[in-house]
MMTF fields as JSON, N, C-alpha, C and O atoms, coordinates in Angstrom:
{
  "mmtfVersion": "1.0.0",
  "mmtfProducer": "UNKNOWN",
  "numBonds": 175,
  "numAtoms": 176,
  "numGroups": 44,
  "numChains": 1,
  "numModels": 1,
  "chainsPerModel": [1],
  "groupsPerChain": [44],
  "chainIdList": ["A"],
  "bondAtomList": [4, 2, 8, 6, 12, 10, 16, 14, 20, 18, 24, 22, 28, 26, 32, 30, 36, 34, 40, 38, 44, 42, 48, 46, 52, 50, 56, 54, 60, 58, 64, 62, 68, 66, 72, 70, 76, 74, 80, 78, 84, 82, 88, 86, 92, 90, 96, 94, 100, 98, 104, 102, 108, 106, 112, 110, 116, 114, 120, 118, 124, 122, 128, 126, 132, 130, 136, 134, 140, 138, 144, 142, 148, 146, 152, 150, 156, 154, 160, 158, 164, 162, 168, 166, 172, 170],
  "bondOrderList": [1, 1, 1, 1, 1, 1, 1, 1, 1, 1, 1, 1, 1, 1, 1, 1, 1, 1, 1, 1, 1, 1, 1, 1, 1, 1, 1, 1, 1, 1, 1, 1, 1, 1, 1, 1, 1, 1, 1, 1, 1, 1, 1],
  "groupList": [{"groupName": "MET", "atomNameList": ["N", "CA", "C", "O"], "elementList": ["N", "C", "C", "O"], "formalChargeList": [0, 0, 0, 0], "bondAtomList": [1, 0, 2, 1, 3, 2], "bondOrderList": [1, 1, 2], "singleLetterCode": "M", "chemCompType": "L-PEPTIDE LINKING"}, {"groupName": "THR", "atomNameList": ["N", "CA", "C", "O"], "elementList": ["N", "C", "C", "O"], "formalChargeList": [0, 0, 0, 0], "bondAtomList": [1, 0, 2, 1, 3, 2], "bondOrderList": [1, 1, 2], "singleLetterCode": "T", "chemCompType": "L-PEPTIDE LINKING"}, {"groupName": "GLN", "atomNameList": ["N", "CA", "C", "O"], "elementList": ["N", "C", "C", "O"], "formalChargeList": [0, 0, 0, 0], "bondAtomList": [1, 0, 2, 1, 3, 2], "bondOrderList": [1, 1, 2], "singleLetterCode": "Q", "chemCompType": "L-PEPTIDE LINKING"}, {"groupName": "LEU", "atomNameList": ["N", "CA", "C", "O"], "elementList": ["N", "C", "C", "O"], "formalChargeList": [0, 0, 0, 0], "bondAtomList": [1, 0, 2, 1, 3, 2], "bondOrderList": [1, 1, 2], "singleLetterCode": "L", "chemCompType": "L-PEPTIDE LINKING"}, {"groupName": "GLU", "atomNameList": ["N", "CA", "C", "O"], "elementList": ["N", "C", "C", "O"], "formalChargeList": [0, 0, 0, 0], "bondAtomList": [1, 0, 2, 1, 3, 2], "bondOrderList": [1, 1, 2], "singleLetterCode": "E", "chemCompType": "L-PEPTIDE LINKING"}, {"groupName": "ALA", "atomNameList": ["N", "CA", "C", "O"], "elementList": ["N", "C", "C", "O"], "formalChargeList": [0, 0, 0, 0], "bondAtomList": [1, 0, 2, 1, 3, 2], "bondOrderList": [1, 1, 2], "singleLetterCode": "A", "chemCompType": "L-PEPTIDE LINKING"}, {"groupName": "ARG", "atomNameList": ["N", "CA", "C", "O"], "elementList": ["N", "C", "C", "O"], "formalChargeList": [0, 0, 0, 0], "bondAtomList": [1, 0, 2, 1, 3, 2], "bondOrderList": [1, 1, 2], "singleLetterCode": "R", "chemCompType": "L-PEPTIDE LINKING"}, {"groupName": "LYS", "atomNameList": ["N", "CA", "C", "O"], "elementList": ["N", "C", "C", "O"], "formalChargeList": [0, 0, 0, 0], "bondAtomList": [1, 0, 2, 1, 3, 2], "bondOrderList": [1, 1, 2], "singleLetterCode": "K", "chemCompType": "L-PEPTIDE LINKING"}, {"groupName": "GLY", "atomNameList": ["N", "CA", "C", "O"], "elementList": ["N", "C", "C", "O"], "formalChargeList": [0, 0, 0, 0], "bondAtomList": [1, 0, 2, 1, 3, 2], "bondOrderList": [1, 1, 2], "singleLetterCode": "G", "chemCompType": "PEPTIDE LINKING"}, {"groupName": "VAL", "atomNameList": ["N", "CA", "C", "O"], "elementList": ["N", "C", "C", "O"], "formalChargeList": [0, 0, 0, 0], "bondAtomList": [1, 0, 2, 1, 3, 2], "bondOrderList": [1, 1, 2], "singleLetterCode": "V", "chemCompType": "L-PEPTIDE LINKING"}, {"groupName": "ASN", "atomNameList": ["N", "CA", "C", "O"], "elementList": ["N", "C", "C", "O"], "formalChargeList": [0, 0, 0, 0], "bondAtomList": [1, 0, 2, 1, 3, 2], "bondOrderList": [1, 1, 2], "singleLetterCode": "N", "chemCompType": "L-PEPTIDE LINKING"}, {"groupName": "PRO", "atomNameList": ["N", "CA", "C", "O"], "elementList": ["N", "C", "C", "O"], "formalChargeList": [0, 0, 0, 0], "bondAtomList": [1, 0, 2, 1, 3, 2], "bondOrderList": [1, 1, 2], "singleLetterCode": "P", "chemCompType": "L-PEPTIDE LINKING"}, {"groupName": "PHE", "atomNameList": ["N", "CA", "C", "O"], "elementList": ["N", "C", "C", "O"], "formalChargeList": [0, 0, 0, 0], "bondAtomList": [1, 0, 2, 1, 3, 2], "bondOrderList": [1, 1, 2], "singleLetterCode": "F", "chemCompType": "L-PEPTIDE LINKING"}, {"groupName": "ILE", "atomNameList": ["N", "CA", "C", "O"], "elementList": ["N", "C", "C", "O"], "formalChargeList": [0, 0, 0, 0], "bondAtomList": [1, 0, 2, 1, 3, 2], "bondOrderList": [1, 1, 2], "singleLetterCode": "I", "chemCompType": "L-PEPTIDE LINKING"}, {"groupName": "ASP", "atomNameList": ["N", "CA", "C", "O"], "elementList": ["N", "C", "C", "O"], "formalChargeList": [0, 0, 0, 0], "bondAtomList": [1, 0, 2, 1, 3, 2], "bondOrderList": [1, 1, 2], "singleLetterCode": "D", "chemCompType": "L-PEPTIDE LINKING"}, {"groupName": "CYS", "atomNameList": ["N", "CA", "C", "O"], "elementList": ["N", "C", "C", "O"], "formalChargeList": [0, 0, 0, 0], "bondAtomList": [1, 0, 2, 1, 3, 2], "bondOrderList": [1, 1, 2], "singleLetterCode": "C", "chemCompType": "L-PEPTIDE LINKING"}, {"groupName": "SER", "atomNameList": ["N", "CA", "C", "O"], "elementList": ["N", "C", "C", "O"], "formalChargeList": [0, 0, 0, 0], "bondAtomList": [1, 0, 2, 1, 3, 2], "bondOrderList": [1, 1, 2], "singleLetterCode": "S", "chemCompType": "L-PEPTIDE LINKING"}],
  "groupTypeList": [0, 1, 2, 3, 4, 5, 5, 6, 7, 8, 9, 0, 1, 5, 4, 0, 5, 6, 9, 5, 9, 6, 4, 10, 5, 1, 11, 5, 12, 13, 6, 14, 15, 9, 5, 6, 8, 8, 3, 7, 8, 8, 16, 6],
  "groupIdList": [1, 2, 3, 4, 5, 6, 7, 8, 9, 10, 11, 12, 13, 14, 15, 16, 17, 18, 19, 20, 21, 22, 23, 24, 25, 26, 27, 28, 29, 30, 31, 32, 33, 34, 35, 36, 37, 38, 39, 40, 41, 42, 43, 44],
  "secStructList": [7, 7, 2, 2, 2, 2, 2, 2, 6, 6, 7, 7, 7, 2, 2, 2, 2, 2, 2, 2, 2, 2, 6, 6, 7, 7, 2, 2, 2, 2, 2, 2, 2, 2, 2, 2, 6, 1, 7, 1, 1, 1, 7, 7],
  "xCoordList": [90.125, 89.069, 89.614, 90.055, 89.544, 90.008, 88.989, 87.862, 89.322, 88.16, 87.129, 85.954, 87.54, 86.699, 85.785, 84.624, 86.185, 85.314, 84.483, 83.296, 84.905, 84.032, 82.925, 81.749, 83.255, 82.097, 81.126, 79.907, 81.696, 80.638, 79.839, 78.812, 80.119, 79.304, 78.583, 77.926, 78.726, 77.922, 78.456, 77.702, 79.777, 80.258, 81.262, 82.177, 80.952, 81.511, 82.816, 82.68, 84.116, 85.263, 85.6, 85.098, 86.528, 87.004, 87.661, 87.53, 88.468, 89.05, 88.18, 88.54, 86.859, 86.095, 85.324, 84.771, 85.294, 84.659, 85.532, 85.131, 86.782, 87.865, 87.935, 88.062, 87.872, 87.978, 86.699, 86.841, 85.451, 84.257, 84.453, 84.041, 85.079, 85.22, 86.197, 85.853, 87.344, 88.229, 87.629, 87.945, 86.848, 86.193, 84.893, 84.169, 84.589, 83.226, 82.026, 81.325, 81.912, 81.094, 80.397, 80.841, 79.394, 78.744, 79.468, 79.975, 79.602, 80.181, 79.532, 80.27, 78.259, 77.58, 78.182, 78.497, 78.307, 78.699, 79.903, 80.022, 80.897, 82.278, 82.187, 82.702, 81.515, 81.283, 80.811, 81.28, 79.804, 79.147, 80.13, 80.147, 80.916, 81.858, 82.939, 83.353, 83.365, 84.568, 83.818, 84.479, 82.641, 82.019, 81.909, 82.066, 81.652, 81.684, 83.004, 83.093, 84.181, 85.348, 86.21, 87.358, 85.547, 86.16, 85.363, 84.345, 85.714, 84.975, 85.317, 86.493, 84.335, 84.477, 84.058, 82.857, 84.887, 84.64, 84.504, 84.339, 84.598, 84.635, 83.316, 83.323, 82.117, 80.946, 80.197, 80.208, 79.471, 78.736, 77.318, 76.603],
  "yCoordList": [86.613, 87.57, 88.897, 88.879, 90.081, 91.344, 91.81, 91.316, 92.847, 93.433, 94.233, 94.317, 94.751, 95.337, 94.452, 94.829, 93.187, 92.08, 91.592, 91.434, 91.302, 91.001, 91.99, 91.63, 93.13, 94.265, 94.293, 94.395, 94.205, 94.269, 93.037, 93.056, 92.07, 90.743, 90.831, 89.875, 91.826, 91.916, 91.138, 90.803, 90.803, 89.994, 90.819, 91.541, 90.602, 91.352, 90.488, 89.313, 91.14, 90.567, 90.984, 91.991, 90.117, 90.605, 91.908, 92.75, 92.128, 93.548, 94.574, 95.616, 94.536, 95.475, 95.634, 96.698, 94.543, 94.795, 95.433, 96.162, 95.099, 95.754, 97.286, 98.12, 97.696, 99.054, 99.74, 100.826, 99.137, 99.757, 100.069, 101.104, 99.164, 99.391, 100.626, 101.612, 100.621, 101.606, 102.92, 103.973, 102.911, 104.306, 104.61, 105.481, 103.837, 104.046, 104.223, 105.232, 103.061, 103.076, 101.685, 100.744, 101.602, 100.296, 99.429, 100.013, 98.183, 97.38, 97.449, 97.37, 97.584, 97.743, 99.045, 99.031, 100.113, 101.372, 101.219, 101.542, 100.666, 100.334, 99.545, 99.891, 98.434, 97.532, 98.265, 98.074, 99.155, 99.941, 100.999, 101.283, 101.577, 102.482, 101.786, 102.297, 100.635, 99.924, 99.459, 99.491, 99.117, 98.728, 99.936, 99.78, 101.097, 102.258, 102.721, 103.559, 102.225, 102.595, 103.374, 103.763, 103.558, 104.337, 105.518, 105.905, 106.038, 107.027, 108.38, 108.684, 109.107, 110.221, 111.481, 111.686, 112.23, 113.431, 113.279, 114.209, 111.935, 111.678, 111.77, 111.482, 112.206, 112.163, 110.932, 110.176, 110.727, 109.628, 109.755, 108.779],
  "zCoordList": [99.624, 99.451, 100.156, 101.305, 99.348, 99.97, 100.726, 100.67, 101.529, 102.322, 101.45, 101.806, 100.431, 99.427, 98.809, 98.655, 98.386, 97.87, 98.878, 98.594, 100.09, 101.261, 101.415, 101.374, 101.577, 101.862, 100.609, 100.744, 99.5, 98.384, 98.366, 97.687, 98.945, 98.992, 100.519, 100.929, 101.176, 102.369, 103.487, 104.4, 103.49, 104.394, 105.437, 105.041, 106.765, 107.691, 108.136, 108.48, 108.113, 108.386, 109.846, 110.346, 110.561, 111.774, 111.678, 112.566, 110.468, 110.601, 110.543, 111.091, 109.886, 109.765, 111.093, 111.37, 111.925, 113.311, 114.311, 115.218, 114.072, 114.984, 114.491, 115.387, 113.303, 112.903, 113.542, 114.102, 113.474, 114.089, 115.508, 116.031, 116.1, 117.727, 117.758, 118.409, 117.116, 117.309, 116.788, 117.342, 115.835, 115.377, 115.872, 115.392, 116.897, 117.574, 116.467, 116.387, 115.626, 114.611, 114.593, 115.251, 113.889, 113.824, 112.86, 111.903, 112.938, 111.853, 110.677, 109.695, 110.448, 109.239, 108.52, 107.331, 109.302, 108.712, 107.979, 106.797, 108.765, 108.171, 107.007, 105.944, 107.17, 105.835, 104.592, 103.469, 104.903, 103.817, 103.344, 102.146, 104.161, 103.663, 102.805, 101.765, 103.265, 102.683, 101.124, 100.086, 101.145, 99.871, 98.927, 97.716, 99.446, 98.496, 98.129, 97.232, 98.784, 98.401, 99.542, 99.324, 100.759, 101.689, 102.345, 101.772, 103.365, 104.083, 103.236, 103.036, 102.791, 102.055, 102.897, 103.078, 103.356, 104.133, 105.649, 106.439, 105.957, 107.356, 108.205, 109.402, 107.507, 108.247, 108.192, 107.221, 109.381, 109.636, 109.587, 109.814]
}
């Protein structure tokens, strides 16, 4: 399963959690952004 597929199914992966820590964001925010296709404009 790809990161995009996991995010669209609402599944949090270890990679998403790792990015959340690095970007100082919540894991849910990262998952939702991935599900939408990425961060647009960089705003949170």
